N, CA, C and O atoms as a CHARMM CRD file, in Angstrom:
* protein
*
  256
    1    1 MET  N      8.98400 -10.47800   8.15300 PROA 1      0.00000
    2    1 MET  CA     8.81100 -10.51100   6.70400 PROA 1      0.00000
    3    1 MET  C      7.48600  -9.81600   6.36400 PROA 1      0.00000
    4    1 MET  O      6.47200 -10.04600   7.02400 PROA 1      0.00000
    5    2 THR  N      7.50200  -8.97500   5.34300 PROA 2      0.00000
    6    2 THR  CA     6.29000  -8.27300   4.95200 PROA 2      0.00000
    7    2 THR  C      5.34500  -9.22800   4.22900 PROA 2      0.00000
    8    2 THR  O      5.78400 -10.25000   3.70100 PROA 2      0.00000
    9    3 PRO  N      4.04300  -8.90400   4.20100 PROA 3      0.00000
   10    3 PRO  CA     3.09700  -9.74900   3.46900 PROA 3      0.00000
   11    3 PRO  C      3.47200  -9.92400   2.00300 PROA 3      0.00000
   12    3 PRO  O      3.25100 -10.98900   1.42600 PROA 3      0.00000
   13    4 ALA  N      4.03700  -8.88700   1.40000 PROA 4      0.00000
   14    4 ALA  CA     4.42100  -8.98700  -0.01000 PROA 4      0.00000
   15    4 ALA  C      5.51800 -10.02600  -0.20400 PROA 4      0.00000
   16    4 ALA  O      5.47500 -10.80700  -1.15400 PROA 4      0.00000
   17    5 LEU  N      6.49700 -10.03700   0.69200 PROA 5      0.00000
   18    5 LEU  CA     7.57100 -11.02100   0.58300 PROA 5      0.00000
   19    5 LEU  C      7.04900 -12.42200   0.84400 PROA 5      0.00000
   20    5 LEU  O      7.53200 -13.38300   0.24600 PROA 5      0.00000
   21    6 THR  N      6.07600 -12.55200   1.72200 PROA 6      0.00000
   22    6 THR  CA     5.45200 -13.84700   1.97000 PROA 6      0.00000
   23    6 THR  C      4.87600 -14.39100   0.67200 PROA 6      0.00000
   24    6 THR  O      5.03500 -15.57100   0.36100 PROA 6      0.00000
   25    7 ALA  N      4.21100 -13.53000  -0.08000 PROA 7      0.00000
   26    7 ALA  CA     3.60400 -13.96400  -1.34400 PROA 7      0.00000
   27    7 ALA  C      4.66400 -14.38100  -2.34800 PROA 7      0.00000
   28    7 ALA  O      4.49100 -15.37100  -3.05900 PROA 7      0.00000
   29    8 LEU  N      5.74900 -13.64000  -2.41300 PROA 8      0.00000
   30    8 LEU  CA     6.79900 -13.95400  -3.37700 PROA 8      0.00000
   31    8 LEU  C      7.53700 -15.24100  -3.03300 PROA 8      0.00000
   32    8 LEU  O      7.84100 -16.04200  -3.91700 PROA 8      0.00000
   33    9 GLU  N      7.82000 -15.43800  -1.76500 PROA 9      0.00000
   34    9 GLU  CA     8.65900 -16.55600  -1.36900 PROA 9      0.00000
   35    9 GLU  C      7.89600 -17.85000  -1.10600 PROA 9      0.00000
   36    9 GLU  O      8.44700 -18.93400  -1.29600 PROA 9      0.00000
   37   10 ASP  N      6.66300 -17.76000  -0.68200 PROA 10     0.00000
   38   10 ASP  CA     5.90600 -18.96000  -0.34500 PROA 10     0.00000
   39   10 ASP  C      4.97400 -19.41100  -1.46200 PROA 10     0.00000
   40   10 ASP  O      4.25300 -20.39700  -1.30400 PROA 10     0.00000
   41   11 SER  N      4.97900 -18.71200  -2.57400 PROA 11     0.00000
   42   11 SER  CA     4.15300 -19.06400  -3.73400 PROA 11     0.00000
   43   11 SER  C      2.66500 -19.15900  -3.39900 PROA 11     0.00000
   44   11 SER  O      1.96700 -20.05300  -3.87800 PROA 11     0.00000
   45   12 ILE  N      2.19500 -18.23800  -2.57900 PROA 12     0.00000
   46   12 ILE  CA     0.76000 -18.14700  -2.35300 PROA 12     0.00000
   47   12 ILE  C      0.26100 -16.92500  -3.11700 PROA 12     0.00000
   48   12 ILE  O      1.04200 -16.04000  -3.46400 PROA 12     0.00000
   49   13 THR  N     -1.01800 -16.88400  -3.37100 PROA 13     0.00000
   50   13 THR  CA    -1.54200 -15.80000  -4.19800 PROA 13     0.00000
   51   13 THR  C     -1.55900 -14.48000  -3.43200 PROA 13     0.00000
   52   13 THR  O     -1.59100 -14.44600  -2.20200 PROA 13     0.00000
   53   14 GLN  N     -1.53500 -13.41000  -4.19600 PROA 14     0.00000
   54   14 GLN  CA    -1.60700 -12.07700  -3.60500 PROA 14     0.00000
   55   14 GLN  C     -2.92800 -11.89500  -2.86900 PROA 14     0.00000
   56   14 GLN  O     -2.97500 -11.23800  -1.83000 PROA 14     0.00000
   57   15 VAL  N     -3.98100 -12.46300  -3.39400 PROA 15     0.00000
   58   15 VAL  CA    -5.29600 -12.36400  -2.75000 PROA 15     0.00000
   59   15 VAL  C     -5.26400 -13.04300  -1.37600 PROA 15     0.00000
   60   15 VAL  O     -5.81700 -12.52100  -0.40800 PROA 15     0.00000
   61   16 GLN  N     -4.62200 -14.19200  -1.29900 PROA 16     0.00000
   62   16 GLN  CA    -4.52100 -14.90400  -0.01800 PROA 16     0.00000
   63   16 GLN  C     -3.74300 -14.08400   0.99900 PROA 16     0.00000
   64   16 GLN  O     -4.10600 -14.04200   2.17400 PROA 16     0.00000
   65   17 VAL  N     -2.67400 -13.43300   0.55300 PROA 17     0.00000
   66   17 VAL  CA    -1.88400 -12.58800   1.45500 PROA 17     0.00000
   67   17 VAL  C     -2.72700 -11.42200   1.95500 PROA 17     0.00000
   68   17 VAL  O     -2.73900 -11.12900   3.15100 PROA 17     0.00000
   69   18 ALA  N     -3.42500 -10.76400   1.05200 PROA 18     0.00000
   70   18 ALA  CA    -4.25600  -9.61600   1.42200 PROA 18     0.00000
   71   18 ALA  C     -5.31500 -10.02200   2.44200 PROA 18     0.00000
   72   18 ALA  O     -5.51400  -9.33000   3.44000 PROA 18     0.00000
   73   19 ARG  N     -5.98400 -11.12600   2.19900 PROA 19     0.00000
   74   19 ARG  CA    -7.01700 -11.59000   3.13700 PROA 19     0.00000
   75   19 ARG  C     -6.42500 -11.98300   4.48400 PROA 19     0.00000
   76   19 ARG  O     -6.97400 -11.64100   5.53200 PROA 19     0.00000
   77   20 ALA  N     -5.30900 -12.69900   4.45700 PROA 20     0.00000
   78   20 ALA  CA    -4.70300 -13.16700   5.70100 PROA 20     0.00000
   79   20 ALA  C     -4.24100 -12.01100   6.59100 PROA 20     0.00000
   80   20 ALA  O     -4.28600 -12.10900   7.81700 PROA 20     0.00000
   81   21 HSD  N     -3.80100 -10.92800   5.97100 PROA 21     0.00000
   82   21 HSD  CA    -3.28500  -9.78600   6.72700 PROA 21     0.00000
   83   21 HSD  C     -4.26100  -8.62100   6.78900 PROA 21     0.00000
   84   21 HSD  O     -3.93900  -7.55200   7.30600 PROA 21     0.00000
   85   22 GLN  N     -5.45500  -8.84100   6.25600 PROA 22     0.00000
   86   22 GLN  CA    -6.52700  -7.83500   6.25800 PROA 22     0.00000
   87   22 GLN  C     -6.05600  -6.49200   5.70200 PROA 22     0.00000
   88   22 GLN  O     -6.25000  -5.43900   6.30900 PROA 22     0.00000
   89   23 ILE  N     -5.43100  -6.56700   4.52700 PROA 23     0.00000
   90   23 ILE  CA    -5.00800  -5.36400   3.80800 PROA 23     0.00000
   91   23 ILE  C     -5.53800  -5.46900   2.38000 PROA 23     0.00000
   92   23 ILE  O     -5.94200  -6.54300   1.93500 PROA 23     0.00000
   93   24 SER  N     -5.53100  -4.37200   1.68800 PROA 24     0.00000
   94   24 SER  CA    -6.07000  -4.37500   0.32700 PROA 24     0.00000
   95   24 SER  C     -5.12500  -5.08300  -0.64100 PROA 24     0.00000
   96   24 SER  O     -3.90800  -5.09800  -0.45600 PROA 24     0.00000
   97   25 LEU  N     -5.71400  -5.65800  -1.66200 PROA 25     0.00000
   98   25 LEU  CA    -4.93100  -6.30900  -2.70300 PROA 25     0.00000
   99   25 LEU  C     -4.02000  -5.29500  -3.38500 PROA 25     0.00000
  100   25 LEU  O     -2.87900  -5.61600  -3.71800 PROA 25     0.00000
  101   26 SER  N     -4.50600  -4.08600  -3.59400 PROA 26     0.00000
  102   26 SER  CA    -3.68200  -3.06600  -4.25000 PROA 26     0.00000
  103   26 SER  C     -2.43900  -2.73400  -3.41800 PROA 26     0.00000
  104   26 SER  O     -1.38700  -2.43600  -3.98300 PROA 26     0.00000
  105   27 LYS  N     -2.54300  -2.78200  -2.08900 PROA 27     0.00000
  106   27 LYS  CA    -1.38400  -2.52900  -1.22900 PROA 27     0.00000
  107   27 LYS  C     -0.35600  -3.64400  -1.40200 PROA 27     0.00000
  108   27 LYS  O      0.84100  -3.36900  -1.49700 PROA 27     0.00000
  109   28 VAL  N     -0.80500  -4.89400  -1.44500 PROA 28     0.00000
  110   28 VAL  CA     0.11200  -6.02100  -1.65500 PROA 28     0.00000
  111   28 VAL  C      0.80700  -5.87100  -3.00400 PROA 28     0.00000
  112   28 VAL  O      2.01800  -6.06600  -3.10800 PROA 28     0.00000
  113   29 GLN  N      0.04200  -5.52600  -4.03000 PROA 29     0.00000
  114   29 GLN  CA     0.60800  -5.36100  -5.36700 PROA 29     0.00000
  115   29 GLN  C      1.62700  -4.22500  -5.39800 PROA 29     0.00000
  116   29 GLN  O      2.66100  -4.33800  -6.05600 PROA 29     0.00000
  117   30 LEU  N      1.34500  -3.14900  -4.70000 PROA 30     0.00000
  118   30 LEU  CA     2.27300  -2.01900  -4.63100 PROA 30     0.00000
  119   30 LEU  C      3.57500  -2.43800  -3.95600 PROA 30     0.00000
  120   30 LEU  O      4.65700  -2.09200  -4.43100 PROA 30     0.00000
  121   31 TRP  N      3.48200  -3.17800  -2.85600 PROA 31     0.00000
  122   31 TRP  CA     4.67300  -3.62700  -2.14700 PROA 31     0.00000
  123   31 TRP  C      5.51100  -4.56000  -3.01600 PROA 31     0.00000
  124   31 TRP  O      6.73900  -4.46800  -3.02800 PROA 31     0.00000
  125   32 ILE  N      4.85200  -5.45100  -3.73700 PROA 32     0.00000
  126   32 ILE  CA     5.58000  -6.36800  -4.61300 PROA 32     0.00000
  127   32 ILE  C      6.28300  -5.59300  -5.72000 PROA 32     0.00000
  128   32 ILE  O      7.43300  -5.88100  -6.05100 PROA 32     0.00000
  129   33 LYS  N      5.59700  -4.61600  -6.28700 PROA 33     0.00000
  130   33 LYS  CA     6.19600  -3.79000  -7.33800 PROA 33     0.00000
  131   33 LYS  C      7.43100  -3.07200  -6.81300 PROA 33     0.00000
  132   33 LYS  O      8.47100  -3.06300  -7.47200 PROA 33     0.00000
  133   34 ARG  N      7.32400  -2.46600  -5.62400 PROA 34     0.00000
  134   34 ARG  CA     8.45900  -1.75700  -5.02800 PROA 34     0.00000
  135   34 ARG  C      9.61300  -2.70300  -4.74600 PROA 34     0.00000
  136   34 ARG  O     10.77400  -2.36000  -4.96600 PROA 34     0.00000
  137   35 TYR  N      9.29200  -3.89700  -4.25700 PROA 35     0.00000
  138   35 TYR  CA    10.33400  -4.87600  -3.94900 PROA 35     0.00000
  139   35 TYR  C     11.06000  -5.31700  -5.21000 PROA 35     0.00000
  140   35 TYR  O     12.28500  -5.44000  -5.21400 PROA 35     0.00000
  141   36 ARG  N     10.31400  -5.55400  -6.27000 PROA 36     0.00000
  142   36 ARG  CA    10.93200  -5.98500  -7.52900 PROA 36     0.00000
  143   36 ARG  C     11.79900  -4.88800  -8.13200 PROA 36     0.00000
  144   36 ARG  O     12.82900  -5.17600  -8.74200 PROA 36     0.00000
  145   37 GLU  N     11.39500  -3.64800  -7.96800 PROA 37     0.00000
  146   37 GLU  CA    12.14700  -2.53500  -8.54000 PROA 37     0.00000
  147   37 GLU  C     13.37800  -2.16300  -7.72400 PROA 37     0.00000
  148   37 GLU  O     14.42400  -1.85200  -8.29500 PROA 37     0.00000
  149   38 LYS  N     13.26800  -2.18900  -6.37200 PROA 38     0.00000
  150   38 LYS  CA    14.35100  -1.65300  -5.54000 PROA 38     0.00000
  151   38 LYS  C     14.77800  -2.57600  -4.40700 PROA 38     0.00000
  152   38 LYS  O     15.60600  -2.19000  -3.58200 PROA 38     0.00000
  153   39 GLY  N     14.23700  -3.77400  -4.35000 PROA 39     0.00000
  154   39 GLY  CA    14.58100  -4.67600  -3.26000 PROA 39     0.00000
  155   39 GLY  C     14.01800  -4.18500  -1.93700 PROA 39     0.00000
  156   39 GLY  O     13.01000  -3.47900  -1.91100 PROA 39     0.00000
  157   40 LEU  N     14.66000  -4.55400  -0.84500 PROA 40     0.00000
  158   40 LEU  CA    14.18100  -4.15900   0.48000 PROA 40     0.00000
  159   40 LEU  C     14.15200  -2.64200   0.66100 PROA 40     0.00000
  160   40 LEU  O     13.32600  -2.12300   1.41300 PROA 40     0.00000
  161   41 ALA  N     15.03600  -1.93800  -0.01200 PROA 41     0.00000
  162   41 ALA  CA    15.05600  -0.47400   0.08800 PROA 41     0.00000
  163   41 ALA  C     13.73400   0.12800  -0.39800 PROA 41     0.00000
  164   41 ALA  O     13.29000   1.15300   0.12000 PROA 41     0.00000
  165   42 GLY  N     13.11700  -0.50000  -1.37400 PROA 42     0.00000
  166   42 GLY  CA    11.84600  -0.01300  -1.88300 PROA 42     0.00000
  167   42 GLY  C     10.71200  -0.15000  -0.88300 PROA 42     0.00000
  168   42 GLY  O      9.73800   0.60000  -0.93500 PROA 42     0.00000
  169   43 LEU  N     10.83500  -1.10300   0.02300 PROA 43     0.00000
  170   43 LEU  CA     9.81400  -1.28700   1.05000 PROA 43     0.00000
  171   43 LEU  C     10.05500  -0.39100   2.25400 PROA 43     0.00000
  172   43 LEU  O      9.13200  -0.11400   3.02000 PROA 43     0.00000
  173   44 ALA  N     11.29000   0.06300   2.42400 PROA 44     0.00000
  174   44 ALA  CA    11.64300   0.86200   3.58700 PROA 44     0.00000
  175   44 ALA  C     11.32100   2.33800   3.41500 PROA 44     0.00000
  176   44 ALA  O     11.21500   3.06100   4.40500 PROA 44     0.00000
  177   45 SER  N     11.16600   2.79300   2.19300 PROA 45     0.00000
  178   45 SER  CA    10.95400   4.22800   1.98800 PROA 45     0.00000
  179   45 SER  C      9.60500   4.66600   2.53800 PROA 45     0.00000
  180   45 SER  O      8.57700   4.03400   2.29500 PROA 45     0.00000
  181   46 ASN  N      9.63500   5.74200   3.26900 PROA 46     0.00000
  182   46 ASN  CA     8.42300   6.31200   3.84500 PROA 46     0.00000
  183   46 ASN  C      8.13800   7.64300   3.15700 PROA 46     0.00000
  184   46 ASN  O      8.39800   8.71200   3.70900 PROA 46     0.00000
  185   47 ILE  N      7.61800   7.55900   1.98100 PROA 47     0.00000
  186   47 ILE  CA     7.32400   8.76100   1.21400 PROA 47     0.00000
  187   47 ILE  C      5.99500   9.33300   1.70600 PROA 47     0.00000
  188   47 ILE  O      4.96000   8.66800   1.65500 PROA 47     0.00000
  189   48 ALA  N      6.04300  10.56600   2.17800 PROA 48     0.00000
  190   48 ALA  CA     4.84000  11.21200   2.69200 PROA 48     0.00000
  191   48 ALA  C      3.96700  11.70100   1.54000 PROA 48     0.00000
  192   48 ALA  O      4.45500  12.06500   0.47000 PROA 48     0.00000
  193   49 ARG  N      2.68700  11.69600   1.78900 PROA 49     0.00000
  194   49 ARG  CA     1.75600  12.21700   0.78400 PROA 49     0.00000
  195   49 ARG  C      1.96800  13.71700   0.62700 PROA 49     0.00000
  196   49 ARG  O      2.31500  14.41200   1.58200 PROA 49     0.00000
  197   50 SER  N      1.75700  14.19900  -0.57900 PROA 50     0.00000
  198   50 SER  CA     1.93800  15.62600  -0.82700 PROA 50     0.00000
  199   50 SER  C      0.84400  16.46000  -0.16400 PROA 50     0.00000
  200   50 SER  O      1.03200  17.65400   0.06700 PROA 50     0.00000
  201   51 ASP  N     -0.28900  15.84400   0.14300 PROA 51     0.00000
  202   51 ASP  CA    -1.37900  16.59200   0.77000 PROA 51     0.00000
  203   51 ASP  C     -1.49100  16.29700   2.27100 PROA 51     0.00000
  204   51 ASP  O     -2.52600  16.56900   2.88000 PROA 51     0.00000
  205   52 LYS  N     -0.43300  15.74500   2.86600 PROA 52     0.00000
  206   52 LYS  CA    -0.46300  15.39600   4.28400 PROA 52     0.00000
  207   52 LYS  C     -0.73100  16.63500   5.13000 PROA 52     0.00000
  208   52 LYS  O     -0.09000  17.67300   4.96600 PROA 52     0.00000
  209   53 GLY  N     -1.68400  16.50300   6.02900 PROA 53     0.00000
  210   53 GLY  CA    -2.01600  17.59300   6.93500 PROA 53     0.00000
  211   53 GLY  C     -3.04200  18.55800   6.39600 PROA 53     0.00000
  212   53 GLY  O     -3.47600  19.46100   7.11100 PROA 53     0.00000
  213   54 LYS  N     -3.43800  18.39100   5.15600 PROA 54     0.00000
  214   54 LYS  CA    -4.43200  19.27900   4.57000 PROA 54     0.00000
  215   54 LYS  C     -5.80200  18.61600   4.61900 PROA 54     0.00000
  216   54 LYS  O     -5.91400  17.39400   4.51900 PROA 54     0.00000
  217   55 SER  N     -6.82200  19.41600   4.77100 PROA 55     0.00000
  218   55 SER  CA    -8.19100  18.90200   4.80700 PROA 55     0.00000
  219   55 SER  C     -8.56400  18.31800   3.44900 PROA 55     0.00000
  220   55 SER  O     -8.29100  18.91700   2.40800 PROA 55     0.00000
  221   56 ARG  N     -9.18700  17.14800   3.47000 PROA 56     0.00000
  222   56 ARG  CA    -9.60900  16.51700   2.22300 PROA 56     0.00000
  223   56 ARG  C    -11.13200  16.58100   2.07500 PROA 56     0.00000
  224   56 ARG  O    -11.70200  15.93100   1.19900 PROA 56     0.00000
  225   57 ARG  N    -11.77400  17.35100   2.91800 PROA 57     0.00000
  226   57 ARG  CA   -13.23100  17.48900   2.86500 PROA 57     0.00000
  227   57 ARG  C    -13.63200  18.42900   1.74000 PROA 57     0.00000
  228   57 ARG  O    -12.90100  19.35000   1.37400 PROA 57     0.00000
  229   58 LEU  N    -14.79900  18.17100   1.21300 PROA 58     0.00000
  230   58 LEU  CA   -15.34100  19.08600   0.21300 PROA 58     0.00000
  231   58 LEU  C    -15.71400  20.38900   0.89400 PROA 58     0.00000
  232   58 LEU  O    -16.19800  20.37400   2.02600 PROA 58     0.00000
  233   59 PRO  N    -15.49900  21.51500   0.22900 PROA 59     0.00000
  234   59 PRO  CA   -15.86900  22.78700   0.84300 PROA 59     0.00000
  235   59 PRO  C    -17.37700  22.85500   1.02400 PROA 59     0.00000
  236   59 PRO  O    -18.13900  22.36600   0.19000 PROA 59     0.00000
  237   60 THR  N    -17.79100  23.46300   2.11700 PROA 60     0.00000
  238   60 THR  CA   -19.24300  23.60300   2.36100 PROA 60     0.00000
  239   60 THR  C    -19.79500  24.69000   1.46700 PROA 60     0.00000
  240   60 THR  O    -19.13500  25.68900   1.18000 PROA 60     0.00000
  241   61 ARG  N    -21.00000  24.47400   1.04300 PROA 61     0.00000
  242   61 ARG  CA   -21.66300  25.42300   0.14700 PROA 61     0.00000
  243   61 ARG  C    -22.85300  26.00600   0.85800 PROA 61     0.00000
  244   61 ARG  O    -23.67800  25.27600   1.40800 PROA 61     0.00000
  245   62 SER  N    -22.94700  27.30000   0.85100 PROA 62     0.00000
  246   62 SER  CA   -24.09600  27.94400   1.50200 PROA 62     0.00000
  247   62 SER  C    -25.25200  28.01900   0.52200 PROA 62     0.00000
  248   62 SER  O    -25.06900  28.35800  -0.64700 PROA 62     0.00000
  249   63 ASN  N    -26.44600  27.69900   1.00700 PROA 63     0.00000
  250   63 ASN  CA   -27.66200  27.76700   0.16200 PROA 63     0.00000
  251   63 ASN  C    -28.33600  29.10500   0.38000 PROA 63     0.00000
  252   63 ASN  O    -29.11500  29.25400   1.32000 PROA 63     0.00000
  253   64 SER  N    -28.05400  30.08300  -0.46900 PROA 64     0.00000
  254   64 SER  CA   -28.63300  31.40800  -0.32800 PROA 64     0.00000
  255   64 SER  C    -29.74300  31.59900  -1.29600 PROA 64     0.00000
  256   64 SER  O    -30.35800  32.66500  -1.32700 PROA 64     0.00000
């Protein structure tokens, strides 16, 4: 059972779930939102980031 489902079914707070599983509160909230919208299928989707594999570093600036 995912942490989000634990929160929904056991009536514990989202904060308690996040702390117990050492994940962010926003992640728990996202999982709950997906579950409410699409059920288990919403939790199973592995949508890749659009910037996957690209450098996220700021470009270096030369001091001339």
